[in-house]
ROTOR-550970 format. One line per field, with one value per residue: x, y, z of N, C-alpha, C in turn; residue number from 0. Coordinates in nm, 4 decimals, padded with zeros to 6 digits. Each point is the difference from the previous one (the first is absolute). Layout:
# residues N
n.px: X	... $
n.py: Y	... $
n.pz: Z	... $
ca.px: X	... $
ca.py: Y	... $
ca.pz: Z	... $
c.px: X	... $
c.py: Y	... $
c.pz: Z	... $
lumvex: NUM	... $
//
This chain:
# residues 168
n.px: 06.4891	00.0156	-00.1288	00.0169	-00.1042	00.0715	00.1094	-00.0695	-00.0640	00.1145	00.0635	-00.1082	-00.0119	00.1297	00.0048	-00.0886	00.0502	-00.0749	00.1170	00.0247	00.0982	00.0640	-00.0858	00.0779	00.0598	00.0610	00.0648	00.0695	-00.1190	00.0897	-00.1257	-00.0681	-00.0236	-00.0890	-00.0884	-00.0989	-00.1089	-00.0511	-00.0631	00.1136	00.0681	-00.0973	-00.0035	00.1323	-00.0013	-00.1011	00.0697	00.0974	-00.0936	-00.0088	00.1269	00.0138	00.0749	00.0875	00.0605	-00.0919	00.0070	00.1196	-00.0460	-00.1079	00.0831	00.0841	-00.1040	-00.0463	00.1249	00.0144	-00.1162	00.0264	-00.1180	-00.0215	-00.0548	-00.0909	-00.1089	00.0569	-00.1028	00.0678	-00.1255	00.0235	00.1160	-00.0438	00.0134	-00.0761	-00.0685	00.0865	00.0554	00.0986	-00.0263	-00.0026	00.1024	00.0616	-00.0411	00.0293	00.1137	00.0054	-00.0446	00.0776	00.0128	-00.1105	00.0358	-00.0113	00.1287	-00.0537	-00.1008	00.0864	00.0729	-00.1145	-00.0358	00.1213	-00.0008	00.0431	00.1159	-00.0409	00.1080	-00.0320	-00.1254	00.0479	00.0828	-00.1043	-00.0789	00.1014	00.0168	-00.1320	00.0090	00.1084	-00.0636	-00.0895	-00.0309	00.0290	-00.1081	00.0534	-00.1280	00.0311	-00.0970	00.0101	-00.0370	-00.0668	00.0458	00.0073	-00.0162	00.0868	-00.0503	00.1239	-00.1111	00.0570	00.0588	00.1107	-00.0339	00.0640	-00.0482	00.1126	-00.0410	-00.0327	00.1150	-00.0541	-00.0297	-00.1101	00.0235	-00.0536	00.0779	00.0959	-00.0185	-00.0093	00.1051	00.0509	-00.0625	-00.0697	-00.0675	-00.0728 $
n.py: 06.5068	-00.1087	-00.0257	-00.1287	-00.0330	-00.1083	00.0720	00.0883	-00.0956	-00.0657	00.1139	00.0173	-00.1224	-00.0123	00.1279	-00.0025	-00.0975	-00.0632	-00.0362	-00.1273	-00.0402	-00.0757	-00.0850	-00.0502	00.1163	-00.0760	-00.0377	00.1111	00.0089	00.0312	00.0293	00.0592	00.0808	-00.0956	00.0893	-00.0317	00.0425	00.0605	00.0635	-00.0027	00.0331	00.0836	00.0417	-00.0077	00.0607	00.0765	00.0111	00.0040	00.0682	-00.1041	00.0198	-00.1224	00.0672	-00.0505	00.1063	00.0551	00.0700	-00.0571	-00.1171	00.0146	00.0458	-00.0994	-00.0841	00.0579	-00.0007	-00.1235	00.0326	-00.1152	-00.0330	-00.0438	-00.1023	00.0490	00.0409	-00.1174	-00.0274	-00.0840	-00.0064	00.1200	-00.0360	-00.1194	-00.0856	-00.1080	00.0640	-00.0235	00.1111	-00.0863	-00.0569	00.1190	00.0358	-00.1139	00.0125	00.1289	-00.0260	-00.0956	00.0777	00.0998	-00.0873	00.0723	-00.0125	00.1309	00.0095	00.1113	-00.0744	-00.0856	00.1038	00.0553	-00.1172	-00.0193	00.1274	-00.0198	00.0445	00.0699	00.0715	-00.0112	00.0243	00.0973	00.0291	-00.0081	00.0614	00.0825	00.0021	00.0105	00.0890	00.0578	-00.0216	00.0433	00.0889	00.0877	00.0085	00.0915	00.0338	00.0472	00.0739	00.0347	00.1021	-00.1020	-00.0315	-00.1287	-00.0447	-00.0986	-00.0464	-00.0418	-00.0628	-00.0602	00.1199	-00.0523	00.0161	00.1130	00.0294	-00.0524	00.0832	00.0773	-00.0490	-00.0687	00.1282	00.0072	00.0879	-00.0975	-00.0695	00.0898	-00.0007	-00.1318	00.0020	00.0891	-00.0925	00.1062	-00.0300	-00.0767 $
n.pz: -07.1932	-00.0802	00.0243	-00.0017	-00.0754	-00.0237	-00.0092	-00.0689	-00.0681	-00.0096	-00.0240	-00.0764	-00.0561	00.0010	00.0366	-00.1003	-00.0809	00.0902	00.0446	-00.0395	00.0750	-00.0865	00.0573	00.0911	-00.0116	-00.0897	00.1100	-00.0084	-00.0498	-00.0909	00.0342	-00.0980	00.0987	-00.0220	-00.0360	00.0812	-00.0599	00.1038	-00.0986	-00.0674	00.1089	00.0352	-00.1261	-00.0038	00.1172	-00.0416	-00.1139	00.0919	00.0624	00.0804	-00.0281	-00.0469	-00.0809	00.0821	00.0458	-00.0752	00.1137	00.0162	-00.0413	00.0758	00.0952	-00.0271	-00.0045	00.1101	00.0465	-00.0449	00.0535	00.0582	-00.0420	00.1221	-00.0640	00.0810	-00.0573	-00.0212	-00.0772	00.0778	00.0335	-00.0536	00.0546	00.0323	-00.1000	00.0022	-00.0918	-00.0972	-00.0451	-00.0251	00.1170	00.0575	-00.0753	00.0277	00.1253	-00.0033	-00.0652	00.0912	00.0968	-00.0436	-00.1002	-00.0086	00.1275	00.0089	-00.0299	-00.0434	-00.0410	-00.0529	-00.0403	-00.0364	-00.0489	-00.0521	-00.0416	-00.1247	-00.0468	-00.1028	00.0231	00.1281	-00.0371	-00.0778	00.1019	00.0816	-00.0884	-00.0160	00.1318	00.0143	-00.0983	00.0495	00.1142	-00.0886	00.0915	-00.0949	-00.0779	-00.0821	-00.0206	-00.1192	00.0543	-00.1278	00.0753	00.0484	00.1196	-00.0248	00.1231	-00.0207	00.1124	-00.0028	00.0365	-00.1022	00.0109	00.0523	00.1282	00.0160	00.1191	00.0480	00.0930	-00.1034	-00.0427	00.1004	00.0041	-00.0701	-00.0982	-00.0705	00.0868	-00.0156	-00.1312	00.0112	00.0833	-00.0845	-00.0711	-00.0379	00.1116	-00.0775 $
ca.px: 00.0062	-00.1137	-00.0446	-00.0885	-00.1332	00.0023	00.0695	-00.0858	-00.1134	00.0514	00.0363	-00.1210	-00.0866	00.0674	-00.0315	-00.1430	-00.0422	00.0654	00.0675	00.0521	00.1083	-00.0332	00.0415	00.0856	00.1010	00.1167	00.1079	00.1259	-00.0179	00.0182	-00.0982	-00.0762	-00.1124	-00.1251	-00.1030	-00.1367	-00.0942	-00.0727	-00.1188	00.0423	00.0333	-00.1217	-00.0732	00.0653	-00.0184	-00.1365	-00.0152	00.0654	-00.0723	-00.0823	00.0750	00.0372	00.1446	00.0655	00.1430	00.0334	-00.0121	00.1163	-00.0217	-00.1109	00.0495	00.0880	-00.0843	-00.0729	00.0944	00.0340	-00.1146	-00.0792	-00.1093	-00.0183	-00.1394	-00.0105	-00.1239	-00.0231	-00.0808	00.0784	-00.0862	-00.0288	00.1235	00.0425	-00.1023	00.0580	00.0298	00.0796	-00.0660	-00.0054	-00.1180	-00.1186	-00.0187	-00.0375	-00.1374	-00.0902	-00.0028	-00.0685	-00.1436	-00.0469	00.1126	-00.0044	00.0292	00.1070	00.1007	-00.0261	-00.1008	00.0681	00.0827	-00.0878	-00.0552	00.1073	00.0527	00.1372	00.0027	-00.0213	00.1314	00.0296	-00.0817	00.0626	00.1171	-00.0482	-00.0524	00.1176	00.0598	-00.0865	00.0095	00.1323	00.0076	-00.0967	-00.1216	-00.1013	00.0127	-00.0728	-00.0599	-00.0458	-00.1377	-00.0198	00.1002	00.0176	00.0609	-00.0726	00.1022	-00.0332	00.0854	00.0352	-00.0179	00.0614	00.1357	00.0167	00.0437	00.1450	00.0782	00.0098	-00.1004	-00.1317	00.0174	-00.0845	-00.1308	-00.0085	-00.0610	-00.1443	-00.0452	-00.0085	-00.1097	-00.1247	-00.0167	-00.0299	-00.1187	-00.1145	-00.1178	-00.1085 $
ca.py: -00.1417	-00.0671	-00.1237	-00.0802	-00.0107	-00.1120	00.0457	00.0983	-00.0713	-00.0797	00.0865	00.0587	-00.1010	-00.0839	00.0348	-00.0097	-00.1385	-00.0780	-00.1164	-00.1000	-00.0802	-00.1404	-00.0830	-00.1161	00.0194	-00.0796	00.0831	00.0059	00.0078	00.1393	00.0356	00.1193	-00.0264	00.0313	00.0422	-00.0127	00.0833	-00.0720	-00.0582	-00.1209	-00.1005	-00.0513	-00.0735	-00.1294	-00.0770	-00.0526	-00.1011	-00.1225	-00.0598	-00.1138	-00.1028	-00.1087	-00.0124	00.0792	00.0190	00.0465	00.1458	00.0540	-00.0251	00.0851	00.1380	00.0089	-00.0031	00.1267	00.1028	-00.0242	00.0318	-00.1180	-00.0242	-00.1405	-00.0351	-00.0546	-00.0732	-00.0767	-00.1186	-00.1097	-00.1047	00.0253	00.0193	-00.1164	-00.0998	-00.1318	-00.0166	00.1078	00.0777	-00.0860	-00.0858	00.0850	00.0325	-00.1245	-00.0329	00.0947	-00.0228	-00.1273	00.0238	00.0962	00.0086	00.1206	00.1179	00.0911	-00.0028	00.1117	-00.0492	-00.0997	00.0757	00.0617	-00.1028	-00.0585	00.1060	00.0303	00.0863	-00.0643	-00.0466	-00.1228	-00.1052	-00.0324	-00.0845	-00.1298	-00.0702	-00.0389	-00.1136	-00.1166	-00.0449	-00.0578	-00.1284	-00.0910	-00.0117	00.0877	00.0243	00.1208	-00.0033	00.1308	-00.0011	00.1386	00.0882	-00.0397	-00.1300	-00.0965	-00.0820	-00.1388	-00.0567	-00.1386	-00.0558	-00.1316	00.0137	-00.0147	00.1183	00.0100	-00.0248	-00.1439	-00.0418	-00.0126	-00.0445	-00.1163	00.0525	00.0707	00.1332	-00.0226	-00.0260	00.1303	00.0755	-00.0631	00.0363	00.1422	00.0315	00.0471	-00.0895	00.0579 $
ca.pz: 00.0243	-00.0626	00.0618	-00.0853	00.0592	00.0931	00.1197	00.0634	00.0578	00.1108	00.1115	00.0556	00.0591	00.0984	00.1381	00.0260	00.0099	00.1052	-00.0562	00.0927	-00.0550	-00.0222	00.1129	-00.0214	-00.1029	00.0361	00.0529	-00.0732	-00.1445	-00.0416	-00.1020	00.0315	00.0896	-00.0676	00.0936	-00.0492	00.0752	00.1047	-00.0621	-00.0701	00.1010	00.0619	-00.1024	-00.0171	00.1239	00.0030	-00.1038	00.0448	00.1115	-00.0381	-00.0704	00.0890	00.0034	00.1023	-00.0199	-00.1340	-00.0043	-00.0707	-00.1424	-00.0432	-00.0069	-00.1171	-00.1194	-00.0076	-00.0421	-00.1402	-00.0847	-00.0303	00.0935	00.0294	00.0232	00.1350	00.0212	-00.1216	00.0223	-00.0579	-00.0537	-00.1408	-00.0743	-00.0752	-00.0292	-00.0221	-00.1422	-00.0582	-00.1054	-00.1188	00.0159	-00.0128	-00.1421	-00.0678	00.0387	-00.0665	-00.1448	-00.0229	00.0160	-00.1004	-00.0939	-00.0828	00.0818	-00.0381	00.1059	00.0917	00.0936	00.0833	00.0943	00.0993	00.0878	00.0813	00.0851	-00.0406	-00.1179	-00.1298	-00.0453	00.0734	-00.0611	-00.1284	00.0276	00.0469	-00.1174	-00.0779	00.0720	-00.0132	-00.1401	-00.0222	00.0696	-00.0595	00.0796	-00.0565	-00.1438	-00.0395	-00.1345	-00.0444	-00.0505	-00.0417	00.0610	00.1396	00.0269	00.0796	00.0636	00.0271	00.1043	-00.0300	00.1342	00.0158	00.0529	00.1451	00.0723	-00.0131	00.1210	00.0289	00.0988	-00.0623	-00.1387	-00.0258	-00.0404	-00.1281	00.0012	-00.0012	00.1369	00.0660	-00.0602	00.0430	00.1403	00.0118	-00.0789	00.0783	-00.0110	-00.0807 $
c.px: -00.1265	-00.0315	-00.0836	-00.1339	-00.0051	00.0626	-00.0883	-00.1179	00.0454	00.0316	-00.1219	-00.0811	00.0655	-00.0299	-00.1469	-00.0423	00.0702	00.0613	00.0462	00.1125	-00.0459	00.0452	00.0926	00.0990	00.1251	00.1143	00.1223	-00.0136	00.0043	-00.0947	-00.0663	-00.1153	-00.1282	-00.1043	-00.1365	-00.0908	-00.0741	-00.1248	00.0346	00.0284	-00.1262	-00.0826	00.0598	-00.0165	-00.1399	-00.0200	00.0653	-00.0730	-00.0849	00.0747	00.0449	00.1512	00.0582	00.1466	00.0391	-00.0060	00.1182	-00.0174	-00.1110	00.0438	00.0886	-00.0816	-00.0744	00.0912	00.0336	-00.1180	-00.0848	-00.1061	-00.0154	-00.1474	-00.0093	-00.1264	-00.0384	-00.0817	00.0684	-00.0873	-00.0279	00.1262	00.0404	-00.1167	00.0705	00.0382	00.0773	-00.0824	-00.0077	-00.1248	-00.1277	-00.0306	-00.0478	-00.1453	-00.0996	-00.0112	-00.0640	-00.1511	-00.0589	00.1117	00.0039	00.0324	00.1162	00.0987	-00.0165	-00.1017	00.0597	00.0825	-00.0859	-00.0530	00.1062	00.0569	00.1456	-00.0057	-00.0229	00.1315	00.0403	-00.0792	00.0588	00.1213	-00.0416	-00.0525	00.1153	00.0699	-00.0804	00.0017	00.1333	00.0138	-00.1029	-00.1271	-00.1171	00.0276	-00.0892	-00.0495	-00.0498	-00.1393	-00.0345	00.1111	00.0319	00.0696	-00.0970	00.1032	-00.0526	00.0998	00.0215	00.0089	00.0708	00.1421	00.0009	00.0380	00.1519	00.0798	00.0030	-00.1055	-00.1351	00.0068	-00.0810	-00.1410	00.0106	-00.0611	-00.1523	-00.0558	-00.0178	-00.1189	-00.1357	-00.0307	-00.0473	-00.1257	-00.1152	-00.1155	-00.1128	-00.1320 $
c.py: -00.0635	-00.1283	-00.0778	-00.0124	-00.1138	00.0429	00.0960	-00.0686	-00.0792	00.0879	00.0635	-00.1046	-00.0804	00.0413	-00.0196	-00.1441	-00.0701	-00.1251	-00.0917	-00.0748	-00.1441	-00.0813	-00.1119	00.0188	-00.0765	00.0885	-00.0048	00.0082	00.1459	00.0303	00.1301	-00.0382	00.0440	00.0340	-00.0134	00.0883	-00.0861	-00.0662	-00.1299	-00.1116	-00.0579	-00.0803	-00.1390	-00.0866	-00.0592	-00.1057	-00.1310	-00.0661	-00.1140	-00.1048	-00.1046	-00.0148	00.0926	00.0171	00.0467	00.1507	00.0630	-00.0164	00.0905	00.1448	00.0180	00.0001	00.1315	00.1116	-00.0158	00.0205	-00.1202	-00.0160	-00.1501	-00.0254	-00.0671	-00.0816	-00.0710	-00.1229	-00.1169	-00.1091	00.0190	00.0181	-00.1200	-00.0933	-00.1331	-00.0224	00.1196	00.0779	-00.0804	-00.0894	00.0817	00.0317	-00.1233	-00.0365	00.0926	-00.0271	-00.1340	00.0199	00.0905	00.0244	00.1273	00.1267	00.0804	00.0049	00.1147	-00.0420	-00.1062	00.0708	00.0616	-00.1031	-00.0607	00.1034	00.0297	00.0856	-00.0801	-00.0554	-00.1297	-00.1176	-00.0399	-00.0899	-00.1398	-00.0820	-00.0474	-00.1198	-00.1271	-00.0545	-00.0695	-00.1382	-00.1005	-00.0205	00.0740	00.0183	00.1178	-00.0167	00.1394	-00.0145	00.1433	00.0858	-00.0402	-00.1351	-00.0854	-00.0993	-00.1399	-00.0520	-00.1470	-00.0752	-00.1334	00.0054	-00.0147	00.1337	-00.0040	-00.0404	-00.1502	-00.0503	-00.0249	-00.0553	-00.1249	00.0411	00.0760	00.1386	-00.0135	-00.0273	00.1305	00.0794	-00.0565	00.0365	00.1441	00.0424	00.0398	-00.0990	00.0696	-00.0173 $
c.pz: -00.0570	00.0751	-00.1003	00.0705	00.1011	00.1327	00.0780	00.0697	00.1206	00.1195	00.0657	00.0756	00.1114	00.1431	00.0361	00.0269	00.1153	-00.0604	00.1103	-00.0686	-00.0135	00.1204	-00.0447	-00.1137	00.0411	00.0492	-00.0910	-00.1498	-00.0413	-00.1152	00.0393	00.0904	-00.0713	00.1041	-00.0665	00.0824	00.1009	-00.0572	-00.0713	00.0990	00.0618	-00.0997	-00.0186	00.1236	00.0049	-00.1071	00.0404	00.1153	-00.0516	-00.0789	00.0988	00.0118	00.1051	-00.0381	-00.1384	-00.0102	-00.0727	-00.1513	-00.0531	-00.0122	-00.1228	-00.1289	-00.0177	-00.0483	-00.1468	-00.0932	-00.0347	00.1064	00.0182	00.0239	00.1359	00.0201	-00.1290	00.0368	-00.0695	-00.0601	-00.1486	-00.0831	-00.0837	-00.0212	-00.0241	-00.1455	-00.0518	-00.1018	-00.1291	00.0062	-00.0157	-00.1464	-00.0758	00.0292	-00.0693	-00.1496	-00.0340	00.0073	-00.1057	-00.1019	-00.0844	00.0779	-00.0566	00.1175	00.0994	00.1070	00.0932	00.1069	00.1100	00.0984	00.0924	00.0957	-00.0265	-00.1253	-00.1275	-00.0548	00.0707	-00.0573	-00.1349	00.0193	00.0441	-00.1160	-00.0879	00.0649	-00.0224	-00.1427	-00.0273	00.0635	-00.0510	00.0810	-00.0628	-00.1490	-00.0350	-00.1436	-00.0322	-00.0603	-00.0335	00.0564	00.1440	00.0091	00.0797	00.0513	00.0268	00.1030	-00.0330	00.1329	00.0215	00.0561	00.1520	00.0607	00.0135	00.1234	00.0314	00.0994	-00.0649	-00.1423	-00.0340	-00.0428	-00.1316	00.0214	00.0061	00.1386	00.0763	-00.0524	00.0423	00.1451	00.0153	-00.0768	00.0916	-00.0150	-00.0765	00.0645 $
lumvex: 0	1	2	3	4	5	6	7	8	9	10	11	12	13	14	15	16	17	18	19	20	21	22	23	24	25	26	27	28	29	30	31	32	33	34	35	36	37	38	39	40	41	42	43	44	45	46	47	48	49	50	51	52	53	54	55	56	57	58	59	60	61	62	63	64	65	66	67	68	69	70	71	72	73	74	75	76	77	78	79	80	81	82	83	84	85	86	87	88	89	90	91	92	93	94	95	96	97	98	99	100	101	102	103	104	105	106	107	108	109	110	111	112	113	114	115	116	117	118	119	120	121	122	123	124	125	126	127	128	129	130	131	132	133	134	135	136	137	138	139	140	141	142	143	144	145	146	147	148	149	150	151	152	153	154	155	156	157	158	159	160	161	162	163	164	165	166	167 $
//
C-alpha cells in the first residue's frame, strides 16, 4: 500500500496537534468541518481584543478560516487627508518644478506609477505642462484654471497653491 507524503504527514501530526472546531457554524450547511489548532484560535482571539466593533465574531472567524487577516489596531487619524493625491502632486511640482517623479512619489507616499497617472491626468485637463530639459522633465503648473468641483469652482488653482505655499 502506497501513501502520499501529505497523507503520511497528516496522519502522523493530526493526533499530536490540539484542534478546535470553528464557532458559530451555520446550522444545516453541508460543508466540510474545518478545524484550527488551539494556537491559531488563541492568536486570533488576542488579535481581536481591543476592537471597538461588537458582534463580528462570526465574520472574523469566517475571515480567519478563509485565510484573510483583518486589521484590528489601525490609527484612523493617518488614513485620510483633506487634499487628494492630485493636489499633493500639483503642490509639489509647483514648488519644485524640476523634481523627478520618483521623488514626488516618495514625498506623497504613493507609487511612482500612480504619480505618472496623476501627472497624465493633470496634463490632459490643462492644469500642468511638461517641458523637456535635456534628459529630464520640468513641470509648469497653469494656475489660472478654476478648481474642478462645483463647490470650489469659484477659486483658481493659484489660490490653492498660494494657500499651501511654505512661509519663507
